[in-house]
PQR file with spaces between the fields and no chain letter, atoms N, CA, C, O and H, PARSE charges and radii, in Angstrom:
ATOM       1  N    UNK     1     -44.741   59.288  -82.132 -0.4000 1.5000
ATOM       2  CA   UNK     1     -45.767   60.351  -83.084 -0.0000 2.0000
ATOM       3  C    UNK     1     -45.302   59.559  -84.991  0.5500 1.7000
ATOM       4  O    UNK     1     -44.363   58.892  -85.424 -0.5500 1.4000
ATOM       5  N    UNK     2     -46.104   59.926  -85.370 -0.4000 1.5000
ATOM       6  CA   UNK     2     -45.818   59.502  -87.216 -0.0000 2.0000
ATOM       7  C    UNK     2     -45.818   60.837  -87.874  0.5500 1.7000
ATOM       8  O    UNK     2     -46.174   61.885  -87.335 -0.5500 1.4000
ATOM       9  H    UNK     2     -46.867   60.469  -85.018  0.4000 1.0000
ATOM      10  N    UNK     3     -45.458   60.720  -88.883 -0.4000 1.5000
ATOM      11  CA   UNK     3     -45.491   61.687  -90.053 -0.0000 2.0000
ATOM      12  C    UNK     3     -46.013   61.027  -91.503  0.5500 1.7000
ATOM      13  O    UNK     3     -45.743   60.017  -92.154 -0.5500 1.4000
ATOM      14  H    UNK     3     -45.169   59.869  -89.321  0.4000 1.0000
ATOM      15  N    UNK     4     -47.017   62.301  -91.651 -0.4000 1.5000
ATOM      16  CA   UNK     4     -47.705   61.667  -92.516 -0.0000 2.0000
ATOM      17  C    UNK     4     -47.881   62.789  -93.685  0.5500 1.7000
ATOM      18  O    UNK     4     -47.864   63.994  -93.433 -0.5500 1.4000
ATOM      19  H    UNK     4     -47.236   63.121  -91.123  0.4000 1.0000
ATOM      20  N    UNK     5     -48.044   62.276  -94.940 -0.4000 1.5000
ATOM      21  CA   UNK     5     -48.269   63.297  -96.244 -0.0000 2.0000
ATOM      22  C    UNK     5     -49.605   64.007  -95.801  0.5500 1.7000
ATOM      23  O    UNK     5     -50.296   63.718  -94.824 -0.5500 1.4000
ATOM      24  H    UNK     5     -48.058   61.297  -95.145  0.4000 1.0000
ATOM      25  N    UNK     6     -49.886   65.327  -97.041 -0.4000 1.5000
ATOM      26  CA   UNK     6     -50.909   65.835  -96.740 -0.0000 2.0000
ATOM      27  C    UNK     6     -52.381   65.082  -96.846  0.5500 1.7000
ATOM      28  O    UNK     6     -53.405   65.437  -96.263 -0.5500 1.4000
ATOM      29  H    UNK     6     -49.324   65.562  -97.834  0.4000 1.0000
ATOM      30  N    UNK     7     -52.227   63.950  -97.739 -0.4000 1.5000
ATOM      31  CA   UNK     7     -53.327   63.151  -97.466 -0.0000 2.0000
ATOM      32  C    UNK     7     -53.704   62.002  -96.488  0.5500 1.7000
ATOM      33  O    UNK     7     -54.638   61.205  -96.574 -0.5500 1.4000
ATOM      34  H    UNK     7     -51.395   63.661  -98.212  0.4000 1.0000
ATOM      35  N    UNK     8     -52.591   62.138  -95.387 -0.4000 1.5000
ATOM      36  CA   UNK     8     -52.751   61.182  -94.142 -0.0000 2.0000
ATOM      37  C    UNK     8     -52.237   59.895  -94.872  0.5500 1.7000
ATOM      38  O    UNK     8     -52.920   58.878  -94.752 -0.5500 1.4000
ATOM      39  H    UNK     8     -51.832   62.786  -95.317  0.4000 1.0000
ATOM      40  N    UNK     9     -51.189   59.856  -95.554 -0.4000 1.5000
ATOM      41  CA   UNK     9     -50.116   58.548  -96.224 -0.0000 2.0000
ATOM      42  C    UNK     9     -49.330   58.567  -94.942  0.5500 1.7000
ATOM      43  O    UNK     9     -49.120   59.655  -94.405 -0.5500 1.4000
ATOM      44  H    UNK     9     -50.634   60.682  -95.652  0.4000 1.0000
ATOM      45  N    UNK    10     -48.922   57.565  -94.460 -0.4000 1.5000
ATOM      46  CA   UNK    10     -47.214   57.520  -94.028 -0.0000 2.0000
ATOM      47  C    UNK    10     -46.071   57.561  -94.655  0.5500 1.7000
ATOM      48  O    UNK    10     -45.706   56.662  -95.414 -0.5500 1.4000
ATOM      49  H    UNK    10     -49.093   56.681  -94.896  0.4000 1.0000
ATOM      50  N    UNK    11     -45.499   58.447  -94.441 -0.4000 1.5000
ATOM      51  CA   UNK    11     -44.150   58.398  -94.726 -0.0000 2.0000
ATOM      52  C    UNK    11     -43.316   56.977  -94.354  0.5500 1.7000
ATOM      53  O    UNK    11     -43.430   56.574  -93.197 -0.5500 1.4000
ATOM      54  H    UNK    11     -45.796   59.176  -93.825  0.4000 1.0000
ATOM      55  N    UNK    12     -42.632   56.342  -95.127 -0.4000 1.5000
ATOM      56  CA   UNK    12     -42.135   55.280  -94.948 -0.0000 2.0000
ATOM      57  C    UNK    12     -40.807   55.352  -93.368  0.5500 1.7000
ATOM      58  O    UNK    12     -40.001   56.283  -93.362 -0.5500 1.4000
ATOM      59  H    UNK    12     -42.539   56.669  -96.067  0.4000 1.0000
ATOM      60  N    UNK    13     -40.790   54.669  -92.614 -0.4000 1.5000
ATOM      61  CA   UNK    13     -39.817   55.192  -91.378 -0.0000 2.0000
ATOM      62  C    UNK    13     -40.247   56.233  -90.974  0.5500 1.7000
ATOM      63  O    UNK    13     -39.395   56.944  -90.443 -0.5500 1.4000
ATOM      64  H    UNK    13     -41.444   53.913  -92.619  0.4000 1.0000
ATOM      65  N    UNK    14     -41.404   56.685  -91.014 -0.4000 1.5000
ATOM      66  CA   UNK    14     -41.636   57.749  -89.674 -0.0000 2.0000
ATOM      67  C    UNK    14     -43.293   56.946  -89.524  0.5500 1.7000
ATOM      68  O    UNK    14     -44.383   57.393  -89.882 -0.5500 1.4000
ATOM      69  H    UNK    14     -42.097   56.107  -91.445  0.4000 1.0000
ATOM      70  N    UNK    15     -42.960   55.623  -88.859 -0.4000 1.5000
ATOM      71  CA   UNK    15     -44.358   55.038  -88.083 -0.0000 2.0000
ATOM      72  C    UNK    15     -44.363   55.334  -86.774  0.5500 1.7000
ATOM      73  O    UNK    15     -43.216   55.323  -86.328 -0.5500 1.4000
ATOM      74  H    UNK    15     -42.075   55.261  -88.569  0.4000 1.0000
ATOM      75  N    UNK    16     -45.252   55.616  -85.906 -0.4000 1.5000
ATOM      76  CA   UNK    16     -45.854   55.559  -84.652 -0.0000 2.0000
ATOM      77  C    UNK    16     -44.981   54.370  -83.826  0.5500 1.7000
ATOM      78  O    UNK    16     -44.353   54.576  -82.787 -0.5500 1.4000
ATOM      79  H    UNK    16     -46.184   55.626  -86.269  0.4000 1.0000
ATOM      80  N    UNK    17     -45.095   53.019  -84.566 -0.4000 1.5000
ATOM      81  CA   UNK    17     -44.482   51.877  -83.947 -0.0000 2.0000
ATOM      82  C    UNK    17     -43.320   51.973  -83.858  0.5500 1.7000
ATOM      83  O    UNK    17     -42.891   51.308  -82.915 -0.5500 1.4000
ATOM      84  H    UNK    17     -45.605   52.852  -85.410  0.4000 1.0000
ATOM      85  N    UNK    18     -42.102   52.833  -84.748 -0.4000 1.5000
ATOM      86  CA   UNK    18     -40.805   52.630  -84.714 -0.0000 2.0000
ATOM      87  C    UNK    18     -40.233   53.929  -84.286  0.5500 1.7000
ATOM      88  O    UNK    18     -39.045   54.190  -84.479 -0.5500 1.4000
ATOM      89  H    UNK    18     -42.450   53.373  -85.514  0.4000 1.0000
ATOM      90  N    UNK    19     -41.323   55.017  -83.518 -0.4000 1.5000
ATOM      91  CA   UNK    19     -41.122   56.221  -82.901 -0.0000 2.0000
ATOM      92  C    UNK    19     -40.469   55.970  -81.336  0.5500 1.7000
ATOM      93  O    UNK    19     -41.077   55.534  -80.358 -0.5500 1.4000
ATOM      94  H    UNK    19     -42.288   54.805  -83.360  0.4000 1.0000
ATOM      95  N    UNK    20     -38.955   56.410  -81.423 -0.4000 1.5000
ATOM      96  CA   UNK    20     -38.514   56.659  -80.047 -0.0000 2.0000
ATOM      97  C    UNK    20     -38.607   57.915  -79.421  0.5500 1.7000
ATOM      98  O    UNK    20     -38.490   58.836  -80.230 -0.5500 1.4000
ATOM      99  H    UNK    20     -38.462   56.764  -82.217  0.4000 1.0000
ATOM     100  N    UNK    21     -38.772   58.252  -78.298 -0.4000 1.5000
ATOM     101  CA   UNK    21     -38.610   59.211  -77.359 -0.0000 2.0000
ATOM     102  C    UNK    21     -37.076   59.463  -76.348  0.5500 1.7000
ATOM     103  O    UNK    21     -36.228   58.667  -75.945 -0.5500 1.4000
ATOM     104  H    UNK    21     -38.867   57.505  -77.641  0.4000 1.0000
ATOM     105  N    UNK    22     -37.198   60.601  -76.237 -0.4000 1.5000
ATOM     106  CA   UNK    22     -35.887   60.499  -75.132 -0.0000 2.0000
ATOM     107  C    UNK    22     -36.627   62.081  -74.173  0.5500 1.7000
ATOM     108  O    UNK    22     -37.139   63.120  -74.591 -0.5500 1.4000
ATOM     109  H    UNK    22     -37.886   61.248  -76.565  0.4000 1.0000
ATOM     110  N    UNK    23     -36.355   61.589  -72.859 -0.4000 1.5000
ATOM     111  CA   UNK    23     -37.418   63.222  -72.490 -0.0000 2.0000
ATOM     112  C    UNK    23     -35.886   63.881  -72.080  0.5500 1.7000
ATOM     113  O    UNK    23     -34.757   63.418  -71.922 -0.5500 1.4000
ATOM     114  H    UNK    23     -35.938   60.745  -72.520  0.4000 1.0000
ATOM     115  N    UNK    24     -36.240   64.637  -72.036 -0.4000 1.5000
ATOM     116  CA   UNK    24     -35.652   66.146  -72.029 -0.0000 2.0000
ATOM     117  C    UNK    24     -36.293   66.853  -70.428  0.5500 1.7000
ATOM     118  O    UNK    24     -37.371   67.422  -70.257 -0.5500 1.4000
ATOM     119  H    UNK    24     -37.158   65.013  -72.164  0.4000 1.0000
ATOM     120  N    UNK    25     -35.288   66.594  -69.490 -0.4000 1.5000
ATOM     121  CA   UNK    25     -35.898   67.406  -67.997 -0.0000 2.0000
ATOM     122  C    UNK    25     -37.311   66.916  -67.810  0.5500 1.7000
ATOM     123  O    UNK    25     -37.402   65.763  -68.232 -0.5500 1.4000
ATOM     124  H    UNK    25     -34.412   66.132  -69.629  0.4000 1.0000
ATOM     125  N    UNK    26     -38.317   67.329  -67.383 -0.4000 1.5000
ATOM     126  CA   UNK    26     -39.262   66.738  -66.920 -0.0000 2.0000
ATOM     127  C    UNK    26     -40.624   66.755  -67.756  0.5500 1.7000
ATOM     128  O    UNK    26     -41.473   65.882  -67.576 -0.5500 1.4000
ATOM     129  H    UNK    26     -38.243   68.265  -67.040  0.4000 1.0000
ATOM     130  N    UNK    27     -40.815   67.924  -68.797 -0.4000 1.5000
ATOM     131  CA   UNK    27     -41.882   67.695  -69.393 -0.0000 2.0000
ATOM     132  C    UNK    27     -41.443   68.335  -71.270  0.5500 1.7000
ATOM     133  O    UNK    27     -42.209   68.948  -72.014 -0.5500 1.4000
ATOM     134  H    UNK    27     -40.126   68.633  -68.943  0.4000 1.0000
ATOM     135  N    UNK    28     -40.189   67.967  -71.524 -0.4000 1.5000
ATOM     136  CA   UNK    28     -39.975   68.004  -72.968 -0.0000 2.0000
ATOM     137  C    UNK    28     -39.784   66.298  -73.347  0.5500 1.7000
ATOM     138  O    UNK    28     -39.471   65.378  -72.591 -0.5500 1.4000
ATOM     139  H    UNK    28     -39.567   67.469  -70.919  0.4000 1.0000
ATOM     140  N    UNK    29     -40.092   66.280  -74.773 -0.4000 1.5000
ATOM     141  CA   UNK    29     -39.083   64.694  -75.388 -0.0000 2.0000
ATOM     142  C    UNK    29     -38.983   65.367  -76.735  0.5500 1.7000
ATOM     143  O    UNK    29     -39.622   66.219  -77.353 -0.5500 1.4000
ATOM     144  H    UNK    29     -40.345   67.028  -75.387  0.4000 1.0000
ATOM     145  N    UNK    30     -37.474   64.324  -77.006 -0.4000 1.5000
ATOM     146  CA   UNK    30     -36.635   64.404  -78.297 -0.0000 2.0000
ATOM     147  C    UNK    30     -37.719   62.963  -79.228  0.5500 1.7000
ATOM     148  O    UNK    30     -38.107   61.888  -78.769 -0.5500 1.4000
ATOM     149  H    UNK    30     -36.955   63.632  -76.504  0.4000 1.0000
ATOM     150  N    UNK    31     -37.835   63.319  -80.053 -0.4000 1.5000
ATOM     151  CA   UNK    31     -38.445   62.445  -81.150 -0.0000 2.0000
ATOM     152  C    UNK    31     -37.531   61.959  -81.995  0.5500 1.7000
ATOM     153  O    UNK    31     -36.734   62.768  -82.472 -0.5500 1.4000
ATOM     154  H    UNK    31     -37.520   64.192  -80.425  0.4000 1.0000
ATOM     155  N    UNK    32     -37.425   60.447  -82.398 -0.4000 1.5000
ATOM     156  CA   UNK    32     -36.500   60.203  -83.085 -0.0000 2.0000
ATOM     157  C    UNK    32     -36.853   58.887  -83.518  0.5500 1.7000
ATOM     158  O    UNK    32     -37.536   58.264  -82.706 -0.5500 1.4000
ATOM     159  H    UNK    32     -38.071   59.790  -82.011  0.4000 1.0000
ATOM     160  N    UNK    33     -36.510   58.180  -84.804 -0.4000 1.5000
ATOM     161  CA   UNK    33     -37.197   56.681  -85.415 -0.0000 2.0000
ATOM     162  C    UNK    33     -36.191   55.939  -85.489  0.5500 1.7000
ATOM     163  O    UNK    33     -35.174   56.221  -86.123 -0.5500 1.4000
ATOM     164  H    UNK    33     -35.955   58.686  -85.464  0.4000 1.0000
ATOM     165  N    UNK    34     -36.348   55.070  -84.944 -0.4000 1.5000
ATOM     166  CA   UNK    34     -36.060   53.574  -85.209 -0.0000 2.0000
ATOM     167  C    UNK    34     -34.488   53.586  -86.343  0.5500 1.7000
ATOM     168  O    UNK    34     -33.273   53.450  -86.202 -0.5500 1.4000
ATOM     169  H    UNK    34     -37.174   54.840  -84.428  0.4000 1.0000
ATOM     170  N    UNK    35     -35.362   53.809  -87.329 -0.4000 1.5000
ATOM     171  CA   UNK    35     -34.838   53.846  -89.156 -0.0000 2.0000
ATOM     172  C    UNK    35     -33.737   54.775  -88.587  0.5500 1.7000
ATOM     173  O    UNK    35     -32.657   54.238  -88.831 -0.5500 1.4000
ATOM     174  H    UNK    35     -36.350   53.920  -87.443  0.4000 1.0000
ATOM     175  N    UNK    36     -33.574   55.854  -87.980 -0.4000 1.5000
ATOM     176  CA   UNK    36     -32.335   56.640  -87.908 -0.0000 2.0000
ATOM     177  C    UNK    36     -32.988   58.059  -88.700  0.5500 1.7000
ATOM     178  O    UNK    36     -32.598   59.138  -88.254 -0.5500 1.4000
ATOM     179  H    UNK    36     -34.451   56.291  -87.781  0.4000 1.0000
ATOM     180  N    UNK    37     -33.836   58.073  -89.704 -0.4000 1.5000
ATOM     181  CA   UNK    37     -34.546   59.347  -90.263 -0.0000 2.0000
ATOM     182  C    UNK    37     -34.614   60.464  -89.564  0.5500 1.7000
ATOM     183  O    UNK    37     -35.023   60.149  -88.446 -0.5500 1.4000
ATOM     184  H    UNK    37     -34.153   57.197  -90.067  0.4000 1.0000
ATOM     185  N    UNK    38     -34.462   61.405  -89.615 -0.4000 1.5000
ATOM     186  CA   UNK    38     -34.887   62.690  -89.003 -0.0000 2.0000
ATOM     187  C    UNK    38     -35.713   63.710  -90.271  0.5500 1.7000
ATOM     188  O    UNK    38     -35.864   63.362  -91.442 -0.5500 1.4000
ATOM     189  H    UNK    38     -34.130   61.660  -90.523  0.4000 1.0000
ATOM     190  N    UNK    39     -36.146   64.945  -89.699 -0.4000 1.5000
ATOM     191  CA   UNK    39     -37.312   65.318  -90.421 -0.0000 2.0000
ATOM     192  C    UNK    39     -36.499   66.095  -92.110  0.5500 1.7000
ATOM     193  O    UNK    39     -37.081   66.423  -93.144 -0.5500 1.4000
ATOM     194  H    UNK    39     -36.023   65.228  -88.748  0.4000 1.0000
ATOM     195  N    UNK    40     -35.304   66.149  -91.835 -0.4000 1.5000
ATOM     196  CA   UNK    40     -34.091   66.831  -93.196 -0.0000 2.0000
ATOM     197  C    UNK    40     -34.730   66.635  -94.456  0.5500 1.7000
ATOM     198  O    UNK    40     -34.931   67.410  -95.391 -0.5500 1.4000
ATOM     199  H    UNK    40     -34.832   65.883  -90.995  0.4000 1.0000
ATOM     200  N    UNK    41     -35.057   65.219  -94.249 -0.4000 1.5000
ATOM     201  CA   UNK    41     -35.195   64.556  -95.769 -0.0000 2.0000
ATOM     202  C    UNK    41     -36.879   64.742  -96.579  0.5500 1.7000
ATOM     203  O    UNK    41     -37.320   64.354  -97.661 -0.5500 1.4000
ATOM     204  H    UNK    41     -34.894   64.589  -93.489  0.4000 1.0000
ATOM     205  N    UNK    42     -37.536   65.605  -95.316 -0.4000 1.5000
ATOM     206  CA   UNK    42     -38.964   66.069  -96.020 -0.0000 2.0000
ATOM     207  C    UNK    42     -39.266   67.133  -96.036  0.5500 1.7000
ATOM     208  O    UNK    42     -40.434   67.517  -96.087 -0.5500 1.4000
ATOM     209  H    UNK    42     -37.178   65.920  -94.437  0.4000 1.0000
ATOM     210  N    UNK    43     -37.869   68.138  -95.980 -0.4000 1.5000
ATOM     211  CA   UNK    43     -38.175   69.532  -95.692 -0.0000 2.0000
ATOM     212  C    UNK    43     -38.423   70.351  -97.233  0.5500 1.7000
ATOM     213  O    UNK    43     -37.650   70.228  -98.183 -0.5500 1.4000
ATOM     214  H    UNK    43     -36.919   67.826  -95.938  0.4000 1.0000
ATOM     215  N    UNK    44     -39.732   71.239  -97.242 -0.4000 1.5000
ATOM     216  CA   UNK    44     -40.324   71.760  -98.483 -0.0000 2.0000
ATOM     217  C    UNK    44     -41.334   70.796  -98.745  0.5500 1.7000
ATOM     218  O    UNK    44     -42.014   70.975  -99.756 -0.5500 1.4000
ATOM     219  H    UNK    44     -40.360   71.339  -96.471  0.4000 1.0000
ATOM     220  N    UNK    45     -41.569   69.786  -98.013 -0.4000 1.5000
ATOM     221  CA   UNK    45     -42.838   69.286  -98.358 -0.0000 2.0000
ATOM     222  C    UNK    45     -43.997   69.371  -97.100  0.5500 1.7000
ATOM     223  O    UNK    45     -43.667   69.703  -95.962 -0.5500 1.4000
ATOM     224  H    UNK    45     -41.017   69.640  -97.192  0.4000 1.0000
ATOM     225  N    UNK    46     -45.194   69.073  -97.418 -0.4000 1.5000
ATOM     226  CA   UNK    46     -46.577   69.174  -96.947 -0.0000 2.0000
ATOM     227  C    UNK    46     -46.424   68.286  -96.021  0.5500 1.7000
ATOM     228  O    UNK    46     -46.554   67.151  -96.480 -0.5500 1.4000
ATOM     229  H    UNK    46     -45.462   68.803  -98.343  0.4000 1.0000
ATOM     230  N    UNK    47     -46.130   68.327  -94.540 -0.4000 1.5000
ATOM     231  CA   UNK    47     -46.627   67.023  -93.860 -0.0000 2.0000
ATOM     232  C    UNK    47     -47.642   67.083  -92.788  0.5500 1.7000
ATOM     233  O    UNK    47     -47.998   68.221  -92.482 -0.5500 1.4000
ATOM     234  H    UNK    47     -46.025   69.249  -94.167  0.4000 1.0000
ATOM     235  N    UNK    48     -48.165   66.129  -92.174 -0.4000 1.5000
ATOM     236  CA   UNK    48     -48.823   66.070  -91.309 -0.0000 2.0000
ATOM     237  C    UNK    48     -48.395   64.984  -90.072  0.5500 1.7000
ATOM     238  O    UNK    48     -48.042   63.809  -90.179 -0.5500 1.4000
ATOM     239  H    UNK    48     -47.877   65.204  -92.423  0.4000 1.0000
ATOM     240  N    UNK    49     -48.599   66.005  -88.595 -0.4000 1.5000
ATOM     241  CA   UNK    49     -47.818   64.978  -87.285 -0.0000 2.0000
ATOM     242  C    UNK    49     -49.181   64.303  -86.716  0.5500 1.7000
ATOM     243  O    UNK    49     -50.165   64.913  -86.298 -0.5500 1.4000
ATOM     244  H    UNK    49     -48.887   66.959  -88.508  0.4000 1.0000
ATOM     245  N    UNK    50     -49.011   62.968  -86.795 -0.4000 1.5000
ATOM     246  CA   UNK    50     -49.921   62.499  -85.848 -0.0000 2.0000
ATOM     247  C    UNK    50     -49.844   61.796  -84.610  0.5500 1.7000
ATOM     248  O    UNK    50     -49.784   60.573  -84.481 -0.5500 1.4000
ATOM     249  H    UNK    50     -48.211   62.472  -87.134  0.4000 1.0000
ATOM     250  N    UNK    51     -49.851   62.651  -83.715 -0.4000 1.5000
ATOM     251  CA   UNK    51     -49.615   61.798  -82.085 -0.0000 2.0000
ATOM     252  C    UNK    51     -50.066   60.989  -81.739  0.5500 1.7000
ATOM     253  O    UNK    51     -51.235   60.749  -82.040 -0.5500 1.4000
ATOM     254  H    UNK    51     -49.900   63.645  -83.820  0.4000 1.0000
ATOM     255  N    UNK    52     -49.280   60.123  -80.875 -0.4000 1.5000
ATOM     256  CA   UNK    52     -50.107   59.120  -80.342 -0.0000 2.0000
ATOM     257  C    UNK    52     -49.569   59.219  -78.907  0.5500 1.7000
ATOM     258  O    UNK    52     -48.363   59.263  -78.666 -0.5500 1.4000
ATOM     259  H    UNK    52     -48.330   60.318  -80.631  0.4000 1.0000
ATOM     260  N    UNK    53     -50.868   59.262  -77.631 -0.4000 1.5000
ATOM     261  CA   UNK    53     -51.015   59.891  -76.399 -0.0000 2.0000
ATOM     262  C    UNK    53     -51.592   58.428  -75.582  0.5500 1.7000
ATOM     263  O    UNK    53     -52.511   57.699  -75.957 -0.5500 1.4000
ATOM     264  H    UNK    53     -51.848   59.226  -77.826  0.4000 1.0000
ATOM     265  N    UNK    54     -50.907   58.309  -74.612 -0.4000 1.5000
ATOM     266  CA   UNK    54     -51.604   57.077  -73.329 -0.0000 2.0000
ATOM     267  C    UNK    54     -51.145   57.985  -71.920  0.5500 1.7000
ATOM     268  O    UNK    54     -50.004   58.145  -71.487 -0.5500 1.4000
ATOM     269  H    UNK    54     -50.161   58.901  -74.308  0.4000 1.0000
ATOM     270  N    UNK    55     -52.523   58.550  -71.334 -0.4000 1.5000
ATOM     271  CA   UNK    55     -52.338   58.755  -69.959 -0.0000 2.0000
ATOM     272  C    UNK    55     -51.320   60.723  -69.988  0.5500 1.7000
ATOM     273  O    UNK    55     -50.878   61.371  -69.039 -0.5500 1.4000
ATOM     274  H    UNK    55     -53.450   58.420  -71.685  0.4000 1.0000
ATOM     275  N    UNK    56     -51.323   60.984  -71.221 -0.4000 1.5000
ATOM     276  CA   UNK    56     -50.658   62.387  -71.404 -0.0000 2.0000
ATOM     277  C    UNK    56     -51.429   63.164  -71.996  0.5500 1.7000
ATOM     278  O    UNK    56     -52.506   62.745  -72.419 -0.5500 1.4000
ATOM     279  H    UNK    56     -51.682   60.458  -71.992  0.4000 1.0000
ATOM     280  N    UNK    57     -51.055   64.429  -72.148 -0.4000 1.5000
ATOM     281  CA   UNK    57     -51.805   65.712  -72.778 -0.0000 2.0000
ATOM     282  C    UNK    57     -50.521   66.230  -73.687  0.5500 1.7000
ATOM     283  O    UNK    57     -49.312   66.037  -73.557 -0.5500 1.4000
ATOM     284  H    UNK    57     -50.179   64.769  -71.804  0.4000 1.0000
ATOM     285  N    UNK    58     -51.281   66.956  -74.644 -0.4000 1.5000
ATOM     286  CA   UNK    58     -50.007   67.733  -75.757 -0.0000 2.0000
ATOM     287  C    UNK    58     -50.030   69.020  -75.282  0.5500 1.7000
ATOM     288  O    UNK    58     -51.123   69.184  -74.739 -0.5500 1.4000
ATOM     289  H    UNK    58     -52.264   67.113  -74.750  0.4000 1.0000
ATOM     290  N    UNK    59     -49.600   69.658  -75.241 -0.4000 1.5000
ATOM     291  CA   UNK    59     -49.440   71.226  -74.665 -0.0000 2.0000
ATOM     292  C    UNK    59     -48.934   72.056  -75.915  0.5500 1.7000
ATOM     293  O    UNK    59     -49.560   73.102  -76.088 -0.5500 1.4000
ATOM     294  H    UNK    59     -48.712   69.525  -75.682  0.4000 1.0000
ATOM     295  N    UNK    60     -47.847   71.769  -76.885 -0.4000 1.5000
ATOM     296  CA   UNK    60     -47.669   72.516  -77.154 -0.0000 2.0000
ATOM     297  C    UNK    60     -46.343   71.089  -78.126  0.5500 1.7000
ATOM     298  O    UNK    60     -46.009   69.993  -77.677 -0.5500 1.4000
ATOM     299  H    UNK    60     -47.339   70.919  -76.745  0.4000 1.0000
ATOM     300  N    UNK    61     -45.962   71.672  -79.340 -0.4000 1.5000
ATOM     301  CA   UNK    61     -44.736   70.967  -79.883 -0.0000 2.0000
ATOM     302  C    UNK    61     -44.079   72.095  -80.745  0.5500 1.7000
ATOM     303  O    UNK    61     -44.602   73.113  -81.196 -0.5500 1.4000
ATOM     304  H    UNK    61     -46.234   72.562  -79.704  0.4000 1.0000
ATOM     305  N    UNK    62     -42.332   71.483  -80.894 -0.4000 1.5000
ATOM     306  CA   UNK    62     -41.572   72.558  -81.989 -0.0000 2.0000
ATOM     307  C    UNK    62     -41.468   71.543  -82.907  0.5500 1.7000
ATOM     308  O    UNK    62     -41.831   70.369  -82.825 -0.5500 1.4000
ATOM     309  H    UNK    62     -41.906   70.655  -80.527  0.4000 1.0000
ATOM     310  N    UNK    63     -40.882   72.194  -83.865 -0.4000 1.5000
ATOM     311  CA   UNK    63     -39.764   71.658  -85.004 -0.0000 2.0000
ATOM     312  C    UNK    63     -38.475   72.212  -85.131  0.5500 1.7000
ATOM     313  O    UNK    63     -38.293   73.366  -85.521 -0.5500 1.4000
ATOM     314  H    UNK    63     -40.587   73.147  -83.932  0.4000 1.0000
ATOM     315  N    UNK    64     -37.620   71.475  -84.833 -0.4000 1.5000
ATOM     316  CA   UNK    64     -36.077   72.263  -84.818 -0.0000 2.0000
ATOM     317  C    UNK    64     -35.133   71.473  -86.401  0.5500 1.7000
ATOM     318  O    UNK    64     -33.987   71.829  -86.677 -0.5500 1.4000
ATOM     319  H    UNK    64     -37.768   70.538  -84.516  0.4000 1.0000
């Protein structure tokens, strides 16, 4: 997953190549990035999430 601004430009540190995932149970993933950044730095800004999937389906997502 990567995070982009409203025009599709990537926010530095939020690239799909830098995305780390942790499995929570069988079908939930926790997303983080190698930079250690979380989404609090982007609070109040318009963002787009770009999901990069391989052999998978996205049913839903939640931001906490």
